C-alpha distance (Angstrom), angle and dihedral (degrees) to the residues before:
residue distance angle dihedral
X1 . . .
X2 3.81 . .
X3 3.77 95.1 .
X4 3.78 97.5 46.7
X5 3.81 94.3 45.9
X6 3.77 90.1 49.1
X7 3.80 93.1 49.4
X8 3.77 93.2 51.7
X9 3.82 96.7 41.9
X10 3.80 92.3 47.2
X11 3.83 88.2 62.3
X12 3.81 88.1 70.9
X13 3.79 90.6 62.0
X14 3.80 116.4 73.7
X15 3.77 125.1 -148.0
X16 3.82 87.4 -102.2
X17 3.80 90.9 53.6
X18 3.75 91.8 51.1
X19 3.81 93.9 46.8
X20 3.78 89.3 58.8
X21 3.82 95.6 40.3
X22 3.78 134.4 83.6
X23 3.79 113.5 -116.3
X24 3.83 118.9 -138.1
X25 3.82 125.2 178.8
X26 3.81 107.9 -140.7
X27 3.80 121.0 -165.7
X28 3.82 91.8 -136.9
X29 3.80 106.8 36.8
X30 3.79 101.9 21.9
X31 3.82 115.7 -140.8
X32 3.78 115.2 25.4
X33 3.81 120.8 -174.8
X34 3.79 117.4 -154.3
X35 3.82 113.6 -157.4
X36 3.83 121.1 -136.6
X37 3.84 96.3 -100.1
X38 3.79 91.6 50.1
X39 3.76 90.4 48.9
X40 3.82 90.3 58.0
X41 3.80 87.4 62.5
X42 3.83 95.3 40.4
X43 3.80 92.9 51.7
X44 3.80 93.5 63.4
X45 3.77 129.1 99.4
X46 3.81 88.8 -123.4
X47 3.80 93.8 58.9
X48 3.80 93.6 38.7
X49 3.80 87.3 57.6
X50 3.80 86.3 75.7
X51 3.81 87.7 74.3
X52 3.81 86.1 68.4
X53 3.79 94.8 52.7
X54 3.79 113.1 80.0
X55 3.80 110.9 -138.9
X56 3.79 92.1 -132.7
X57 3.78 99.5 35.2
X58 3.79 109.9 -144.3
X59 3.82 97.6 -4.4
X60 3.84 90.2 104.6
X61 3.77 88.4 71.6
X62 3.81 87.1 68.5
X63 3.79 102.0 22.9
X64 3.84 101.4 39.2
X65 3.81 94.1 -163.7
X66 3.81 93.2 60.5
X67 3.78 95.0 92.2
X68 3.82 96.7 117.0
X69 3.76 116.9 125.4
X70 3.80 139.9 -136.9
X71 3.80 85.9 -106.0
X72 3.78 96.3 70.7
X73 3.83 91.8 36.8
X74 3.82 89.1 55.7
X75 3.80 91.7 50.0
X76 3.83 88.8 49.8
X77 3.81 93.4 51.0
X78 3.83 89.2 47.1
X79 3.76 89.7 54.3
X80 3.79 96.8 45.2
X81 3.82 90.5 46.1
X82 3.83 88.2 56.0
X83 3.80 92.3 47.2
X84 3.81 91.1 48.6
X85 3.81 97.0 50.3
X86 3.82 92.7 43.5
X87 3.82 90.8 48.4
X88 3.80 90.4 53.2
X89 3.81 90.8 47.0
X90 3.78 91.8 50.2
X91 3.79 91.2 48.3
X92 3.79 96.4 50.1
X93 3.80 101.6 30.2
X94 3.79 112.9 -161.8
X95 3.82 93.1 -18.6
X96 3.81 95.7 96.8
X97 3.81 94.8 37.8
X98 3.83 92.4 -132.1
X99 3.76 107.2 179.0
X100 3.79 137.0 -175.0
X101 3.86 92.8 -89.7
X102 3.82 89.9 54.8
X103 3.77 91.3 51.8
X104 3.79 92.5 45.6
X105 3.80 92.6 49.7
X106 3.78 94.8 50.7
X107 3.78 92.6 47.4
X108 3.78 93.3 48.4
X109 3.80 90.7 48.0
X110 3.81 88.4 54.9
X111 3.82 91.7 47.3
X112 3.83 95.4 47.7
X113 3.82 104.0 32.8
X114 3.86 93.0 105.1
X115 3.78 99.5 35.1
X116 3.84 89.4 111.4
X117 3.79 97.4 52.1
X118 3.76 119.4 128.6
X119 3.82 131.7 -141.4
X120 3.77 122.8 -62.9
X121 3.79 98.2 21.5
X122 3.86 113.5 -92.3
X123 3.82 94.0 -16.9
X124 3.81 92.5 85.8
X125 3.80 94.3 51.1
X126 3.81 101.7 37.6
X127 3.81 104.9 29.8
X128 3.83 108.3 25.9
X129 3.78 106.7 32.8
X130 3.83 97.4 48.6
X131 3.83 87.5 60.9
X132 3.81 94.7 53.8
X133 3.80 105.3 32.8
X134 3.80 97.2 67.6
X135 3.79 95.5 -134.9
X136 3.80 97.4 -38.4
X137 3.81 114.1 138.7
X138 3.78 121.1 -123.6
X139 3.82 131.3 166.4
X140 3.76 134.8 178.1
X141 3.79 89.8 -130.1
X142 3.83 91.1 59.9
X143 3.79 89.9 46.2
X144 3.82 89.0 51.0
X145 3.78 88.2 59.6
X146 3.82 92.7 50.2
X147 3.82 90.2 45.6
X148 3.80 93.2 51.7
X149 3.80 91.3 52.9
X150 3.76 90.0 46.5
X151 3.82 93.8 51.1
X152 3.84 91.7 47.9
X153 3.80 91.6 51.6
X154 3.81 97.6 38.5
X155 3.80 94.9 49.0
X156 3.81 98.4 32.8
X157 3.80 93.4 -123.4
X158 3.77 111.8 -178.0
X159 3.79 110.4 -135.4
X160 3.76 132.5 146.6
X161 3.83 107.6 -96.1
X162 3.80 93.6 -138.1
X163 3.79 92.3 51.5
X164 3.80 90.9 46.7
X165 3.82 88.0 54.1
X166 3.82 89.8 52.9
X167 3.82 91.0 49.9
X168 3.79 89.6 56.0
X169 3.80 92.1 45.9
X170 3.77 90.3 52.6
X171 3.81 91.3 53.3
X172 3.78 89.9 51.6
X173 3.79 93.9 43.7
X174 3.82 93.7 104.7
X175 3.81 84.6 74.2
X176 3.80 106.4 65.1
X177 3.83 91.6 -153.6
X178 3.82 89.8 66.1
X179 3.81 97.8 46.6
X180 3.82 118.8 117.6
X181 3.77 117.7 -110.8
X182 3.79 91.8 -147.3
X183 3.78 127.8 107.6
X184 3.80 125.4 -75.8
X185 3.79 94.2 48.5
X186 3.83 89.5 168.3
X187 3.80 88.4 73.0
X188 3.81 88.7 67.2
X189 3.79 92.1 57.4
X190 3.78 96.8 62.3
X191 3.84 104.4 74.2
X192 3.82 105.7 19.7
X193 3.79 109.8 13.2
X194 3.78 111.5 -162.3
X195 3.81 90.3 168.6
X196 3.81 99.7 68.0
X197 3.82 109.1 -18.9
X198 3.82 99.7 -108.8
X199 3.82 107.4 128.3
X200 3.77 142.0 137.0
X201 3.81 91.4 -107.6
X202 3.82 88.4 69.3
X203 3.79 91.8 41.0
X204 3.80 89.5 59.3
X205 3.81 102.8 39.8
X206 3.78 96.1 43.0
X207 3.80 90.4 53.1
X208 3.81 95.6 38.8
X209 3.82 96.8 44.3
X210 3.80 92.9 46.5
X211 3.79 91.8 51.5
X212 3.79 94.0 45.8
X213 3.80 92.1 51.3
X214 3.79 93.3 47.6
X215 3.79 94.3 -113.4
X216 3.74 128.9 136.1
X217 3.79 118.5 -116.7
X218 3.77 119.2 -150.6
X219 3.78 93.0 -170.9
X220 3.82 116.2 94.0
X221 3.82 114.4 -171.1
X222 3.81 96.5 -172.6
X223 3.79 95.4 84.7
X224 3.80 92.8 49.9
X225 3.77 92.0 52.2
X226 3.79 91.7 49.6
X227 3.80 96.7 51.3
X228 3.82 105.7 34.4
X229 3.78 118.4 114.4
X230 3.79 138.5 178.6
X231 3.80 118.1 -108.3
X232 3.80 122.2 170.4
X233 3.83 91.0 -7.4
X234 3.79 96.0 -56.4
X235 3.78 133.0 94.6
X236 3.84 111.9 -105.8
X237 3.79 132.7 -174.5
X238 3.79 136.8 -142.9
X239 3.79 112.7 -93.6
X240 3.79 90.5 -124.3
X241 3.83 87.7 66.1
X242 3.81 94.0 62.9
X243 3.82 95.1 105.8
X244 3.81 91.0 43.6
X245 3.79 89.3 57.0
X246 3.79 89.8 46.4
X247 3.81 87.8 55.2
X248 3.81 89.1 54.3
X249 3.76 91.2 61.0
X250 3.81 96.6 39.3
X251 3.84 90.5 47.9
X252 3.78 88.3 54.8
X253 3.82 91.3 47.7
X254 3.83 89.9 49.1
X255 3.82 91.0 54.0
X256 3.80 89.7 51.5
X257 3.83 91.9 48.7
X258 3.82 98.9 41.4
X259 3.82 103.8 29.7
X260 3.82 118.1 12.2
X261 3.83 93.6 41.6
X262 3.80 98.3 34.6
X263 3.82 108.5 147.1
X264 3.79 94.5 -116.6
X265 3.81 93.5 43.1
X266 3.78 89.3 55.0
X267 3.79 91.3 47.3
X268 3.81 89.6 56.3
X269 3.81 91.4 44.0
X270 3.80 89.9 55.2
X271 3.80 90.9 50.9
X272 3.78 93.8 48.9
X273 3.83 91.2 49.5
X274 3.81 88.7 51.8
X275 3.82 90.0 48.6
X276 3.81 92.2 49.9
X277 3.80 91.1 49.1
X278 3.82 89.9 51.1
X279 3.83 92.3 46.9
X280 3.83 98.0 41.0
X281 3.81 99.1 91.4
X282 3.82 93.7 45.2
X283 3.82 97.6 43.7
X284 3.84 95.8 31.5
X285 3.78 90.6 -133.7
X286 3.79 97.2 162.6
X287 3.83 90.6 46.7
X288 3.79 90.5 68.4
X289 3.80 99.1 57.1
X290 3.82 101.7 81.1
X291 3.78 103.7 59.0
X292 3.85 120.4 51.5
X293 3.83 92.0 -144.0
X294 3.82 87.4 65.2
X295 3.79 99.5 30.9
X296 3.80 98.1 58.8
X297 3.83 88.7 65.2
X298 3.81 91.3 61.2
X299 3.83 115.8 91.2
X300 3.80 143.1 132.4
X301 3.82 91.1 -62.7
X302 3.84 88.2 81.7
X303 3.81 85.6 87.1
X304 3.84 91.4 58.6
X305 3.80 89.5 45.3
X306 3.80 91.2 55.8
X307 3.81 91.3 46.6
X308 3.83 96.2 49.9
X309 3.80 102.8 33.9
X310 3.84 107.3 100.6
X311 3.84 96.5 -156.6
X312 3.79 111.6 133.3
X313 3.84 89.9 -135.2
X314 3.82 88.1 66.3
X315 3.85 96.1 52.4
X316 3.82 96.2 105.0
X317 3.80 92.5 45.8
X318 3.81 91.9 44.1
X319 3.81 91.6 51.0
X320 3.85 90.0 53.6
X321 3.81 91.4 51.8
X322 3.80 90.0 47.3
X323 3.79 89.4 52.4
X324 3.78 89.8 54.7
X325 3.82 91.0 48.9
X326 3.78 90.1 50.8
X327 3.82 92.6 44.9
X328 3.75 92.5 -116.6
X329 3.79 92.1 136.9
X330 3.81 131.6 162.3
X331 3.81 107.4 -73.2
X332 3.80 117.8 -113.7
X333 3.80 109.9 -128.2
X334 3.79 103.2 178.4
X335 3.77 146.2 -58.5
X336 3.75 138.4 -134.0
X337 3.80 136.7 -165.6
X338 3.77 112.6 -128.9
X339 3.84 109.7 -119.1
X340 3.79 111.3 -103.8
X341 3.80 94.1 -120.0
X342 3.81 88.1 58.9
X343 3.82 97.4 49.7
X344 3.82 98.3 87.7
X345 3.81 95.2 61.4
X346 3.80 98.7 27.2
X347 3.80 117.5 142.3
X348 3.77 121.3 -163.8
X349 3.78 114.1 -91.2
X350 3.79 112.7 -124.0
X351 3.81 133.9 -157.0
X352 3.81 87.7 -108.4
X353 3.81 89.5 59.3
X354 3.80 89.3 57.5
X355 3.81 93.7 43.9
X356 3.82 90.6 52.1
X357 3.81 89.2 55.1
X358 3.81 96.4 57.7
X359 3.76 121.0 112.4
X360 3.79 118.3 -82.5
X361 3.74 112.0 -79.7
X362 3.81 93.7 22.3
X363 3.81 119.0 148.7
X364 3.82 98.5 -151.4
X365 3.81 114.3 135.5
X366 3.83 130.4 -158.6
X367 3.83 88.4 -115.8
X368 3.85 88.1 64.3
X369 3.80 93.9 57.4
X370 3.83 134.6 66.7
X371 3.78 124.9 -169.8
X372 3.82 131.3 -166.6
X373 3.81 120.1 -161.2
X374 3.79 103.8 -165.3
X375 3.79 120.1 -171.6
X376 3.81 114.5 -159.0
X377 3.76 117.3 -173.8
X378 3.79 142.7 145.2
X379 3.87 92.1 -96.3
X380 3.84 99.3 -82.4
X381 3.77 103.8 68.1
X382 3.76 113.5 -119.6
X383 3.83 91.3 -11.7
X384 3.76 125.9 93.6
X385 3.86 107.9 -112.7
X386 3.80 91.4 -152.3
X387 3.79 88.6 69.0
X388 3.83 86.9 72.7
X389 3.80 97.9 49.9
X390 3.77 122.2 97.6
X391 3.77 121.4 -143.1
X392 3.79 138.2 -168.5
X393 3.82 130.0 -157.2
X394 3.81 101.4 -134.2
X395 3.75 140.9 -29.4
X396 3.80 92.9 -84.9
X397 3.80 89.1 58.9
X398 3.80 118.9 90.5
X399 3.80 96.4 -174.9
X400 3.77 124.0 96.0
X401 3.79 122.2 -158.9
X402 3.77 146.1 168.1
X403 3.83 123.8 -107.4
X404 3.80 124.7 -146.7
X405 3.79 118.8 -141.0
X406 3.76 94.1 -120.1
X407 3.81 90.5 58.4
X408 3.80 88.3 64.5
X409 3.78 106.1 32.2
X410 3.78 141.5 -13.7
X411 3.83 89.8 -143.8
X412 3.82 99.0 69.9
X413 3.80 115.5 109.8
X414 3.80 120.8 -89.9
X415 3.85 91.9 -155.9
X416 3.78 120.1 57.6
X417 3.77 102.9 -171.6
X418 3.82 139.5 58.0
X419 3.78 127.7 -167.2
X420 3.80 110.5 -157.8
X421 3.81 118.4 -169.8
X422 3.78 116.4 -159.0
X423 3.80 122.1 -171.3
X424 3.78 126.3 -159.6
X425 3.80 137.9 -173.1
X426 3.81 113.7 -138.0
X427 3.81 89.8 -154.6
X428 3.83 121.8 53.1
X429 3.81 93.2 -140.5
X430 3.86 91.0 59.9
X431 3.80 98.4 54.7
X432 3.80 94.8 105.1
X433 3.81 94.1 44.2
X434 3.82 91.7 50.1
X435 3.79 92.0 44.5
X436 3.82 92.2 51.7
X437 3.78 90.9 48.1
X438 3.82 90.6 50.8
X439 3.82 90.7 52.2
X440 3.79 90.6 49.4
X441 3.82 88.2 51.2
X442 3.78 91.9 53.1
X443 3.79 92.9 50.5
X444 3.81 91.7 47.4
X445 3.82 94.7 47.8
X446 3.80 103.3 33.2
X447 3.78 104.7 17.9
X448 3.80 91.9 -118.8
X449 3.79 145.8 51.0
X450 3.77 102.5 -90.4
X451 3.78 95.0 -177.0
X452 3.80 118.2 102.2
X453 3.81 101.3 -166.6
X454 3.75 124.9 85.0
X455 3.75 115.1 -106.2
X456 3.83 109.7 -101.7
């Protein structure tokens, strides 16, 4: 797959392009060529910071090979974005009027889409910050926009202001409210596709994460990139690729189930969140997230800082990091999948819910329990993302249409979302007490024990 994709994509780059470009050998896509404007962004301390952000946060503590960073992922998305826009241009010729500024904007959006990410993957944004920001909203996409402006100003990068605006719009395109109302809407579906979820960001991280964790990946993006075409200002796919696209979404869901939400990964995540909360006042972590000149200095090394800083105020946080180092992690008690008829009105289960379900006279406290509520879906919650994708029969056909699952197979899932609840004891001696309380909670809420694993 790597060789053939690289051979075809390299044909878009002339000898002159390569002579002016920086060559990088990537372990997923092979040869990547970074153009001069992209290099002006790459050769900044703000972009190089991505080397110090592991793509999968703390997953490497369970899957040792998962040490790849957001740096190589960003280069991969840059490359695939370039391949995608050049493939579309080659397919349609002058019909879509794709020019150099279009190509440059799409490639830069791919390169810079994660420039605003925080430490430890999505843990920092979705688990730590909500507990310290008192209702204020913050997203890594918005910080990416601030960081891009900061880099341009700080390093005096010459770039057309209108094209820079489009780059930022493409990064925010997963949120429909941010999308540009201008022409060439299909350009905004390449890097962060808010329309149906098919984008080169997923193409790269699904392939890269699977390889790093030693897992097979039954999704192959090459065929989709070869056959996609633009119809009515949106990217459409051949009807024969329906099951390939379905594999894209199920491969992503499998990674969430097997890797990102692995029971021990989540235990470590919970401990790091607790450590960050304990260290926040002393290290002023949350004070550095508003301004890019402060934020770029924040990366995964915060964990080492907590571990080695001798300040007494950091003792609780330091002890948690030491426990992780010594593999004395929060103990997994059990998990359950929320019944499908309860999903629509499901509210997150809290440690207090578990504590209130202990036997009469119990001494369990909420501080002894940790709970993860992990939603796993196909990118559009309980909805089937394939219902938003337009298809065509062949290249002589000028009609695009939707395809219903049952037209393809009767074996495709009828439910597109899982909610998995994992419960942990923060103290080894309380595992049985917490486990029993969790079972009582299930009987009280659902009339049965929904867990399938034996209690540890």
